[in-house]
Structure formats: C-alpha cells, structure tokens
PADRENDREN-630447 format. One record per residue: residue in three letters; z, y, x of N, C-alpha, C in turn. Coordinates in nm, 3 decimals. Each point is the difference from the previous one (the first is absolute). Example, Ala and Ser with C-alpha at 12.3 -4.5 7.8 and 13.67 -1.06 7.14 Angstrom:
<nodes>
+------+---------+---------+---------+---------+---------+---------+---------+---------+---------+
! rest !    n_pz !    n_py !    n_px !   ca_pz !   ca_py !   ca_px !    c_pz !    c_py !    c_px !
+------+---------+---------+---------+---------+---------+---------+---------+---------+---------+
!  ALA !   0.780 !  -0.569 !   1.319 !   0.000 !   0.119 !  -0.089 !   0.000 !   0.120 !   0.090 !
!  SER !  -0.072 !   0.105 !  -0.035 !   0.006 !   0.119 !   0.082 !   0.073 !   0.109 !  -0.077 !
+------+---------+---------+---------+---------+---------+---------+---------+---------+---------+
</nodes>
This chain:
<nodes>
+------+---------+---------+---------+---------+---------+---------+---------+---------+---------+
! rest !    n_pz !    n_py !    n_px !   ca_pz !   ca_py !   ca_px !    c_pz !    c_py !    c_px !
+------+---------+---------+---------+---------+---------+---------+---------+---------+---------+
!  UNK !  -9.822 !  -2.322 !  15.975 !   0.032 !   0.140 !   0.018 !  -0.103 !   0.062 !   0.095 !
!  UNK !  -0.056 !   0.110 !  -0.040 !  -0.102 !   0.065 !   0.082 !   0.065 !   0.089 !   0.104 !
!  UNK !  -0.061 !   0.003 !   0.117 !   0.048 !   0.085 !   0.109 !  -0.010 !   0.146 !  -0.042 !
!  UNK !   0.106 !   0.078 !   0.021 !  -0.003 !   0.142 !  -0.030 !   0.033 !   0.035 !  -0.144 !
!  UNK !  -0.001 !  -0.097 !  -0.092 !   0.032 !   0.025 !  -0.139 !   0.149 !  -0.026 !  -0.020 !
!  UNK !   0.076 !   0.096 !  -0.057 !   0.144 !  -0.020 !  -0.016 !   0.029 !  -0.110 !  -0.102 !
!  UNK !   0.105 !  -0.076 !   0.026 !   0.042 !  -0.105 !  -0.091 !   0.064 !   0.059 !  -0.124 !
!  UNK !   0.072 !   0.110 !   0.016 !   0.067 !   0.067 !  -0.111 !  -0.049 !   0.142 !  -0.010 !
!  UNK !   0.002 !   0.056 !  -0.120 !  -0.043 !   0.138 !  -0.018 !   0.118 !   0.095 !  -0.016 !
!  UNK !   0.121 !  -0.056 !  -0.023 !   0.119 !   0.084 !  -0.011 !   0.122 !  -0.079 !   0.045 !
!  UNK !   0.109 !   0.070 !   0.022 !   0.124 !  -0.064 !   0.041 !   0.057 !  -0.080 !  -0.117 !
!  UNK !   0.052 !  -0.116 !   0.030 !   0.063 !  -0.082 !  -0.103 !   0.136 !  -0.047 !   0.046 !
!  UNK !   0.086 !  -0.029 !  -0.094 !   0.134 !  -0.048 !   0.030 !   0.024 !  -0.126 !  -0.082 !
!  UNK !   0.052 !  -0.104 !   0.064 !   0.039 !  -0.123 !  -0.069 !   0.150 !  -0.014 !   0.018 !
!  UNK !   0.073 !   0.005 !  -0.109 !   0.145 !  -0.011 !   0.003 !   0.041 !  -0.146 !   0.012 !
!  UNK !   0.117 !  -0.024 !   0.059 !   0.049 !  -0.137 !   0.021 !   0.000 !  -0.080 !  -0.130 !
!  UNK !   0.039 !   0.062 !  -0.110 !   0.007 !  -0.072 !  -0.127 !  -0.138 !  -0.027 !  -0.060 !
!  UNK !  -0.105 !   0.056 !   0.058 !  -0.136 !  -0.020 !  -0.051 !  -0.072 !  -0.116 !   0.068 !
!  UNK !   0.058 !  -0.057 !   0.104 !  -0.066 !  -0.111 !   0.069 !  -0.015 !  -0.118 !  -0.096 !
!  UNK !  -0.112 !  -0.070 !   0.014 !  -0.029 !  -0.116 !  -0.085 !   0.033 !  -0.128 !   0.074 !
!  UNK !   0.050 !  -0.098 !  -0.073 !   0.024 !  -0.130 !   0.061 !  -0.131 !  -0.050 !   0.060 !
!  UNK !   0.005 !  -0.041 !   0.125 !  -0.121 !  -0.043 !   0.069 !  -0.005 !  -0.151 !   0.009 !
!  UNK !  -0.096 !  -0.052 !   0.069 !  -0.008 !  -0.145 !   0.014 !   0.123 !  -0.053 !   0.074 !
!  UNK !   0.053 !  -0.111 !  -0.047 !   0.123 !  -0.057 !   0.053 !  -0.030 !  -0.125 !   0.082 !
!  UNK !   0.062 !  -0.006 !   0.115 !   0.009 !  -0.123 !   0.079 !   0.147 !  -0.038 !  -0.011 !
!  UNK !   0.032 !  -0.125 !  -0.035 !   0.141 !  -0.037 !  -0.004 !   0.070 !   0.042 !   0.129 !
!  UNK !   0.102 !   0.087 !  -0.013 !   0.072 !   0.052 !   0.114 !  -0.043 !   0.140 !   0.040 !
!  UNK !  -0.107 !   0.052 !  -0.061 !  -0.048 !   0.135 !   0.030 !  -0.044 !   0.066 !  -0.131 !
!  UNK !   0.076 !   0.099 !  -0.044 !  -0.031 !   0.070 !  -0.125 !  -0.071 !   0.131 !   0.032 !
!  UNK !  -0.123 !   0.013 !  -0.046 !  -0.080 !   0.119 !   0.032 !  -0.013 !   0.090 !  -0.122 !
!  UNK !  -0.014 !   0.130 !   0.030 !  -0.027 !   0.099 !  -0.104 !  -0.112 !   0.091 !   0.047 !
!  UNK !  -0.095 !   0.025 !  -0.087 !  -0.117 !   0.082 !   0.033 !   0.027 !   0.145 !  -0.034 !
!  UNK !  -0.028 !   0.088 !   0.097 !   0.012 !   0.143 !  -0.022 !  -0.134 !   0.061 !  -0.038 !
!  UNK !  -0.107 !  -0.050 !   0.065 !  -0.130 !   0.064 !  -0.014 !  -0.111 !  -0.099 !   0.026 !
!  UNK !  -0.103 !   0.006 !  -0.081 !  -0.123 !  -0.076 !   0.023 !  -0.117 !   0.087 !  -0.041 !
!  UNK !  -0.082 !   0.036 !   0.100 !  -0.117 !   0.082 !  -0.026 !  -0.106 !  -0.034 !   0.104 !
!  UNK !  -0.122 !  -0.021 !  -0.047 !  -0.111 !  -0.037 !   0.088 !   0.040 !  -0.123 !   0.082 !
!  UNK !  -0.009 !   0.005 !   0.132 !   0.036 !  -0.114 !   0.086 !   0.146 !   0.005 !   0.046 !
!  UNK !   0.077 !   0.094 !  -0.050 !   0.137 !   0.023 !   0.046 !   0.102 !  -0.059 !  -0.098 !
!  UNK !   0.097 !  -0.073 !   0.054 !   0.109 !  -0.060 !  -0.079 !   0.128 !   0.026 !   0.076 !
!  UNK !   0.098 !   0.068 !  -0.061 !   0.125 !   0.038 !   0.066 !   0.117 !  -0.050 !  -0.082 !
!  UNK !   0.099 !  -0.057 !   0.068 !   0.117 !  -0.048 !  -0.072 !   0.117 !  -0.025 !   0.091 !
!  UNK !   0.100 !  -0.066 !  -0.056 !   0.120 !  -0.033 !   0.075 !   0.040 !  -0.143 !  -0.031 !
!  UNK !   0.083 !  -0.055 !   0.087 !   0.045 !  -0.138 !  -0.018 !   0.149 !  -0.008 !   0.030 !
!  UNK !   0.069 !  -0.077 !  -0.083 !   0.141 !  -0.031 !   0.020 !   0.005 !  -0.148 !   0.038 !
!  UNK !   0.040 !  -0.030 !   0.123 !   0.008 !  -0.139 !   0.046 !   0.136 !  -0.054 !  -0.043 !
!  UNK !  -0.002 !  -0.114 !  -0.069 !   0.125 !  -0.054 !  -0.057 !   0.040 !  -0.135 !   0.057 !
!  UNK !  -0.080 !  -0.059 !   0.087 !   0.028 !  -0.135 !   0.050 !   0.083 !   0.006 !   0.129 !
!  UNK !   0.119 !  -0.052 !  -0.008 !   0.088 !   0.005 !   0.115 !   0.014 !  -0.137 !   0.066 !
!  UNK !   0.019 !  -0.104 !  -0.077 !   0.027 !  -0.134 !   0.055 !  -0.126 !  -0.083 !   0.025 !
!  UNK !  -0.113 !   0.051 !  -0.042 !  -0.128 !  -0.068 !   0.025 !  -0.109 !   0.105 !  -0.001 !
!  UNK !  -0.115 !  -0.034 !   0.050 !  -0.114 !   0.094 !   0.005 !  -0.065 !   0.010 !  -0.138 !
!  UNK !  -0.070 !   0.110 !  -0.024 !  -0.076 !   0.016 !  -0.123 !  -0.112 !  -0.103 !  -0.004 !
!  UNK !  -0.070 !  -0.005 !  -0.111 !  -0.116 !  -0.089 !  -0.011 !  -0.111 !   0.052 !   0.092 !
!  UNK !  -0.078 !  -0.092 !   0.055 !  -0.118 !   0.038 !   0.078 !  -0.097 !   0.073 !  -0.092 !
!  UNK !  -0.070 !   0.100 !   0.054 !  -0.096 !   0.075 !  -0.079 !  -0.093 !   0.079 !   0.094 !
!  UNK !  -0.104 !   0.056 !  -0.060 !  -0.086 !   0.095 !   0.073 !  -0.046 !   0.107 !  -0.099 !
!  UNK !  -0.064 !   0.102 !   0.051 !  -0.036 !   0.114 !  -0.084 !  -0.150 !   0.010 !  -0.023 !
!  UNK !  -0.060 !  -0.117 !  -0.017 !  -0.141 !  -0.014 !  -0.039 !  -0.090 !   0.093 !   0.081 !
!  UNK !  -0.073 !   0.089 !  -0.067 !  -0.097 !   0.085 !   0.067 !   0.056 !   0.139 !   0.031 !
!  UNK !   0.129 !   0.005 !   0.032 !   0.066 !   0.125 !   0.036 !   0.055 !  -0.007 !   0.142 !
!  UNK !  -0.022 !   0.105 !   0.077 !   0.070 !   0.022 !   0.126 !   0.124 !   0.081 !  -0.035 !
!  UNK !   0.113 !  -0.034 !   0.060 !   0.126 !   0.065 !  -0.038 !   0.075 !   0.054 !   0.121 !
!  UNK !   0.063 !   0.114 !  -0.019 !   0.091 !   0.057 !   0.098 !   0.136 !   0.008 !  -0.068 !
!  UNK !   0.102 !  -0.046 !   0.071 !   0.135 !  -0.009 !  -0.054 !   0.092 !   0.087 !   0.084 !
!  UNK !   0.091 !   0.072 !  -0.066 !   0.100 !   0.082 !   0.068 !   0.138 !  -0.039 !  -0.052 !
!  UNK !   0.084 !  -0.052 !   0.089 !   0.134 !  -0.044 !  -0.038 !   0.091 !   0.121 !  -0.023 !
!  UNK !   0.061 !   0.002 !  -0.118 !   0.095 !   0.106 !  -0.034 !   0.142 !  -0.038 !   0.037 !
!  UNK !   0.036 !  -0.126 !  -0.026 !   0.138 !  -0.042 !   0.023 !   0.006 !  -0.150 !   0.024 !
!  UNK !   0.104 !  -0.043 !   0.070 !   0.020 !  -0.141 !   0.028 !  -0.084 !  -0.049 !   0.116 !
!  UNK !   0.004 !  -0.131 !   0.019 !  -0.075 !  -0.066 !   0.106 !  -0.053 !  -0.132 !  -0.054 !
!  UNK !  -0.128 !  -0.029 !   0.023 !  -0.062 !  -0.123 !  -0.047 !  -0.071 !  -0.072 !   0.114 !
!  UNK !  -0.025 !  -0.127 !  -0.021 !  -0.087 !  -0.079 !   0.087 !  -0.124 !  -0.031 !  -0.083 !
!  UNK !  -0.116 !   0.016 !   0.059 !  -0.126 !  -0.034 !  -0.065 !  -0.060 !  -0.118 !   0.075 !
!  UNK !  -0.023 !  -0.111 !  -0.072 !  -0.065 !  -0.118 !   0.056 !  -0.149 !   0.005 !  -0.034 !
!  UNK !  -0.084 !  -0.048 !   0.093 !  -0.145 !   0.003 !  -0.022 !  -0.065 !  -0.093 !   0.102 !
!  UNK !  -0.131 !  -0.001 !   0.003 !  -0.074 !  -0.074 !   0.101 !  -0.020 !  -0.146 !  -0.035 !
!  UNK !  -0.069 !  -0.069 !   0.085 !  -0.031 !  -0.141 !  -0.019 !   0.128 !  -0.081 !  -0.022 !
!  UNK !   0.009 !  -0.065 !  -0.113 !   0.118 !  -0.078 !  -0.032 !   0.124 !   0.083 !  -0.024 !
!  UNK !  -0.013 !   0.133 !  -0.006 !   0.114 !   0.089 !  -0.020 !   0.094 !   0.005 !   0.117 !
!  UNK !  -0.051 !  -0.032 !   0.119 !   0.085 !  -0.012 !   0.118 !   0.022 !   0.130 !   0.077 !
!  UNK !  -0.071 !   0.106 !  -0.037 !   0.020 !   0.129 !   0.065 !   0.090 !   0.086 !  -0.089 !
!  UNK !   0.074 !   0.091 !   0.060 !   0.083 !   0.090 !  -0.079 !   0.029 !   0.127 !   0.078 !
!  UNK !   0.042 !   0.102 !  -0.071 !   0.046 !   0.125 !   0.060 !   0.106 !   0.058 !  -0.092 !
!  UNK !   0.080 !   0.091 !   0.055 !   0.104 !   0.066 !  -0.077 !  -0.035 !   0.146 !  -0.021 !
!  UNK !   0.041 !   0.052 !  -0.115 !  -0.018 !   0.142 !  -0.032 !   0.131 !   0.057 !  -0.049 !
!  UNK !   0.033 !   0.120 !   0.043 !   0.118 !   0.070 !  -0.047 !  -0.036 !   0.140 !  -0.046 !
!  UNK !   0.097 !   0.069 !  -0.055 !  -0.022 !   0.135 !  -0.052 !  -0.073 !   0.087 !   0.102 !
!  UNK !  -0.107 !   0.064 !  -0.046 !  -0.081 !   0.087 !   0.086 !  -0.119 !  -0.068 !   0.063 !
!  UNK !  -0.009 !  -0.134 !  -0.009 !  -0.112 !  -0.075 !   0.059 !  -0.119 !  -0.006 !  -0.097 !
!  UNK !  -0.118 !  -0.009 !   0.057 !  -0.124 !  -0.018 !  -0.075 !  -0.061 !  -0.135 !   0.037 !
!  UNK !  -0.078 !  -0.058 !  -0.092 !  -0.078 !  -0.120 !   0.029 !  -0.132 !   0.010 !  -0.075 !
!  UNK !  -0.102 !  -0.060 !   0.057 !  -0.134 !  -0.004 !  -0.061 !  -0.033 !  -0.145 !  -0.033 !
!  UNK !  -0.045 !  -0.025 !  -0.122 !  -0.038 !  -0.133 !  -0.045 !  -0.147 !   0.000 !  -0.042 !
!  UNK !  -0.086 !  -0.065 !   0.078 !  -0.141 !  -0.010 !  -0.040 !  -0.013 !  -0.083 !  -0.128 !
!  UNK !  -0.105 !   0.025 !  -0.072 !  -0.024 !  -0.074 !  -0.126 !   0.000 !  -0.150 !   0.023 !
!  UNK !   0.053 !  -0.071 !  -0.097 !   0.003 !  -0.146 !  -0.008 !   0.086 !  -0.070 !   0.107 !
!  UNK !   0.081 !   0.076 !   0.076 !   0.090 !  -0.063 !   0.097 !   0.124 !  -0.050 !  -0.075 !
!  UNK !   0.023 !  -0.129 !   0.004 !   0.112 !  -0.061 !  -0.072 !   0.129 !   0.026 !   0.076 !
!  UNK !   0.105 !   0.040 !  -0.076 !   0.128 !   0.034 !   0.061 !   0.112 !  -0.014 !  -0.102 !
!  UNK !   0.124 !   0.011 !   0.047 !   0.118 !   0.002 !  -0.086 !   0.109 !   0.079 !   0.070 !
!  UNK !   0.103 !   0.042 !  -0.075 !   0.107 !   0.082 !   0.057 !   0.136 !  -0.057 !  -0.037 !
!  UNK !   0.098 !   0.031 !   0.085 !   0.139 !  -0.038 !  -0.026 !   0.093 !   0.106 !   0.056 !
!  UNK !   0.104 !   0.031 !  -0.077 !   0.099 !   0.097 !   0.045 !   0.078 !  -0.055 !   0.119 !
!  UNK !   0.015 !   0.082 !   0.101 !   0.087 !  -0.031 !   0.114 !   0.128 !   0.083 !  -0.006 !
!  UNK !  -0.013 !   0.121 !  -0.055 !   0.113 !   0.093 !   0.000 !  -0.017 !   0.103 !  -0.110 !
!  UNK !   0.108 !   0.030 !  -0.071 !  -0.002 !   0.106 !  -0.101 !   0.019 !  -0.053 !  -0.141 !
!  UNK !   0.057 !   0.085 !  -0.084 !   0.023 !  -0.036 !  -0.140 !  -0.104 !   0.057 !  -0.094 !
!  UNK !  -0.071 !   0.103 !   0.044 !  -0.101 !   0.065 !  -0.083 !  -0.126 !   0.017 !   0.087 !
!  UNK !  -0.076 !  -0.108 !   0.015 !  -0.113 !  -0.002 !   0.092 !  -0.127 !   0.042 !  -0.072 !
!  UNK !  -0.057 !   0.111 !   0.044 !  -0.118 !   0.057 !  -0.068 !  -0.103 !   0.049 !   0.101 !
!  UNK !  -0.125 !  -0.004 !  -0.043 !  -0.107 !   0.060 !   0.078 !  -0.104 !   0.061 !  -0.092 !
!  UNK !  -0.080 !   0.089 !   0.055 !  -0.111 !   0.064 !  -0.072 !  -0.127 !  -0.054 !   0.062 !
!  UNK !  -0.104 !  -0.017 !  -0.081 !  -0.127 !  -0.046 !   0.055 !  -0.115 !   0.077 !  -0.060 !
!  UNK !  -0.105 !   0.010 !   0.081 !  -0.126 !   0.063 !  -0.040 !  -0.108 !  -0.104 !   0.023 !
!  UNK !  -0.079 !  -0.027 !  -0.104 !  -0.107 !  -0.098 !   0.011 !  -0.135 !   0.067 !  -0.024 !
!  UNK !  -0.100 !  -0.050 !   0.070 !  -0.137 !   0.046 !  -0.020 !  -0.085 !  -0.122 !  -0.028 !
!  UNK !  -0.069 !   0.000 !  -0.113 !  -0.085 !  -0.111 !  -0.039 !  -0.033 !   0.007 !  -0.147 !
!  UNK !  -0.047 !  -0.112 !  -0.055 !  -0.040 !  -0.006 !  -0.141 !   0.044 !  -0.131 !  -0.061 !
!  UNK !   0.028 !   0.001 !  -0.131 !   0.032 !  -0.122 !  -0.074 !   0.148 !  -0.023 !  -0.012 !
!  UNK !   0.036 !  -0.125 !  -0.020 !   0.141 !  -0.040 !  -0.008 !   0.064 !   0.016 !   0.137 !
!  UNK !   0.128 !   0.037 !   0.005 !   0.066 !   0.029 !   0.127 !   0.081 !  -0.115 !   0.056 !
!  UNK !   0.011 !  -0.110 !  -0.073 !   0.092 !  -0.104 !   0.044 !  -0.046 !  -0.139 !  -0.043 !
!  UNK !   0.017 !  -0.096 !   0.091 !  -0.017 !  -0.141 !  -0.035 !   0.111 !  -0.078 !   0.069 !
!  UNK !   0.086 !  -0.065 !  -0.082 !   0.104 !  -0.087 !   0.052 !  -0.065 !  -0.134 !   0.033 !
!  UNK !   0.038 !  -0.060 !   0.113 !  -0.060 !  -0.124 !   0.045 !   0.110 !  -0.098 !   0.043 !
!  UNK !  -0.038 !  -0.126 !   0.020 !   0.097 !  -0.104 !   0.040 !   0.047 !   0.016 !   0.143 !
!  UNK !  -0.084 !   0.053 !   0.086 !   0.038 !   0.014 !   0.141 !  -0.117 !   0.044 !   0.083 !
!  UNK !   0.023 !   0.026 !   0.128 !  -0.109 !   0.041 !   0.089 !  -0.085 !  -0.119 !   0.041 !
!  UNK !  -0.114 !   0.030 !   0.055 !  -0.087 !  -0.105 !   0.052 !   0.069 !  -0.068 !   0.118 !
!  UNK !  -0.032 !  -0.123 !   0.022 !   0.060 !  -0.075 !   0.112 !  -0.058 !   0.047 !   0.132 !
+------+---------+---------+---------+---------+---------+---------+---------+---------+---------+
</nodes>
C-alpha cells in the first residue's frame, strides 16, 4: 500500500450473511469480511471450552484482535508456557509467525474481530510451539 493513496475509492458495506468461511483452526471458526491489498478483516467464533484450540500462527500477517464477547486465555511463547487473558473490549497484537492457541474461560458465545496486514495465506496450523 502506498503512502497517501487511499485503499478504497468509495464506501462499502459487508453484511453479516456475506462473510465467507475463513481458514479454520480446530476450536476457532473464522469468517472473512474483507480482503484487499495487504488488508484482511474477519471474525472468529471460539468453540473450545474443555481444551485449547490447535496451535497455529498467521504466517506473514501481523494481526490485531478485538474481543467482542466472552473471555479467553491465549497460550504462547517458548514451550507454550506464557499466557494472557482477554475479555470483551480488550485488544491484542500478534506479530507474524508467533505460535499461539486459545481456550474459552467464560461465555457461551465467544467472538472477536481481527484485522491482519500482510500477504499470502493467513493461517498455518502446527503441532506446537518451539521448545
């Protein structure tokens, strides 16, 4: 994206029923709202309550996440030993290729919105984090 050049030339609207099924991590169902240039926008419904989702990373995308509802724990770091919690209204930033997973702590309808900047495929499921 060039500095000073607008990404869009007119206002656009994406209706909820128009979202496309996005890349799936077992335990996290994603839907894509928009993909243009280096921008990828979507939402995720976290479905794993009794165990964490599969480990994954977002390849060559930096991601910003905004929690809409519920509360999750995100595991990450060497050996997956670090974690933090996010609840409705919280934001998190995930640098490209950082391996992580999520698990519901609270809520029946746990959802978040994310904005990614990068190129290529947006997801790679992996066996686990580095030791």
